C-alpha positions, 0 to 999 in steps of 0.5 A: 526505548531508543533503536538504531535501524539503518534506513534511508528514503528514495524520493523524486521531485515528481512522479515518473522520475524512476523512484519505484525502479530505484527503490525496488532495484536497491532493495533487491541489490542489497538483498543479493549481498546477503543483507536482510532488507525491510521494505516500505512504501509511503502512502496507500499504494498496495501495488508497489509493496508487492515488488518490494516483497519480491525483492526482499523476501519480506512483507512490503508494508506501508507508512501512511500519515493520513490513514494512520496518523503521524504518531503511528509512522515510526512505530509501524516502521520499526514493526516491519523492519524488526531484525533487519539490516537495513530498511529502504522506504520508497517515497510517493509522488514528489517529495513534498506532495502530500494529502491535497490542502493538508500541508505536509501531511502524508508527504514523503518529506513528513515521513522522512522527518518522522523516521529521522532518515536521509533522503536519496533523490531520484532525478530525471536528468533526461532534458537538462544539464546545469539546470539540475543544480537548481532543481536539487538546491531548491529541494535541499533548501525548501525544508531544512528538517529534511536531510537530502543526503545524495542524488541518483541521476536517472535517464542520463544520455552519455558520459558527457552528459554525466560530467556536465550533471556532476559538475553542475551539482558540485556547487550544491554540495550534494553527492552523486550516488548513482547514474543510471543511463537511458535504457529501455524501460524495465518490463513493468507493465501498467493499466488503469490503476498503476502497475500490474500487480505481482500476483498476476505476473509472477514469472515476469515480475520476477525478471523485472525485479532482477533486471532493476537490481542489475541496473542499480548495482551497475549504476550506483555506489552501494557501499556509499548508500549503505553508509548514508542509511547507517548515518540515520542514527537512533529512532525513539519509541517502540514497535507497533504491536497488534493489541492482543485479546485475552486468550482464546481457546484454539477450539473457539478461534473463528476462521476468518476467510480472507480473499486473495489471488490475482483478483484480490491483491489489495490488503494491508498486512497489519490487517491479518495481524490484527485479526489474528491477535483479536482471536481469529484463524486467518485462512486465505482463499482464491475466489478464481480458483476455490469453489468453496470457502475454507472449512468452518468459515465464520467471517469474511474479508474481501479487500481490494484489487481487480475484479473487473479484469476477472469478471468472467472468471469470478462469475463462472465460479458459481459454487463460491458465489452462492456460498458467499450469498448463503454466508452473508444472508445467515448473518455472518460478518462480512467486511468488503472494500472497493474490489470486495464491494463490486464482487458482492453486488448483483452484477459487474459489467453485466456479469452475475456476482454474489448478488449480496447487494441490490446493486450493479457495478460497472467500469467507467472512464473516470478515475476516483482517487483521494483521501477521504475523512469518514464517519460511520452512518450505521453501526456494523460489524466494523464499528459503531455509528459515529466512528470516525475514520480516514479512508482512501478511494482509488477506482475506476468504476461506479456502483449504483446505487451508491449507498444502501437503505443503510449507508456505511460512511458519510464522506466529507470529501470532495463533497458531502455524501453517503456511501457503501452498504450496511446490510445485516453482517455485511459492511461493504464500501469503496473506502480502503482503511487501515485498521492499525488506526483503529484496532478495535475494528478487528476486535469487533469483527472477530467477536461478532464472528464468535456470536452464535 
């Protein structure tokens, strides 16, 4: 089927140009005008989609051609954009930057081409005038399959500066769709892994998104941006659907507890959708506040986040730590990624954690970041041995030892190594994975929850 979804991609020549401010502000400004806006983010980033969701009232979703494969980009986009009036896709890094050494793979440019979507370039013009024409011309001509439909000039100093920039860009033939003056940065504080997530600063985040909306509404031509989005035309294909298993009787639907709250904010929306489609009752809980797991918990998913920031509070919740340890000791399926791995360790920065794994975790000054090709070393509640998956690492912690007697993954990059733990029903690893690429992961997990 061919579907027409108005859409555009917000990109930039490089990180730090202001695309998050523009993309989030544009989403919020359009939503304020009564439009249903579908928010998307290129790449594995978990934090920006939280701000997108706040701006639009819809779930922020990721489009990652490395984790999911290029063939799933359009279906996942159509899934997220159901029933919306317009979709805004925030890019990642520079327009043509993707997975290291993999050409255009996972770049904003590739996603724009897969979506047949026009691109709006956010250009930091603070230290240039006529040179902006050369910069934009280079991006326009680098890949003719990428349609750059307009430019938003950011950090413009004055009316005189704006006039010089506009005059220079006339020769390129790309319209200026917005001009944002130099201003005090919108209050979106960062720390060691990027922006502070919405869940940790809800009231302040609401104010920040409102300020972004005002800046974009005041400085950008919203009707022209909408017209550009509507020029995208048809997108062939069907929306992604979480594969349904044969109907599981309500009485037998296992409760899968999913960690959330301020300490565990990293998750892809499709994971919960896949678990539900596989027959589970997904129940969120907050390890910072809840002293018990949800009633009847048969399986546990603990994703990424910032347990190192909340180590004292997590450690202080001894009743929950004990219950999680008992659940794991009893053989229940437990899937833990990155922050979840740290939480299952014996201790984190010297503070007692759940003690499920005989390992210690600590903060370091070193950033570990990048896509990974992985193969399951040991059969587990998530995958058979030999299953290949792609993942992403993003942390400043280290776990010692880095792998258990039965490792979770063999990882090819940056060096060959084994990583993570498979222990009873526990699968714990630093790798973030996207289960939409392997729907069998959720189905296998839920089946194990149903096993007596």
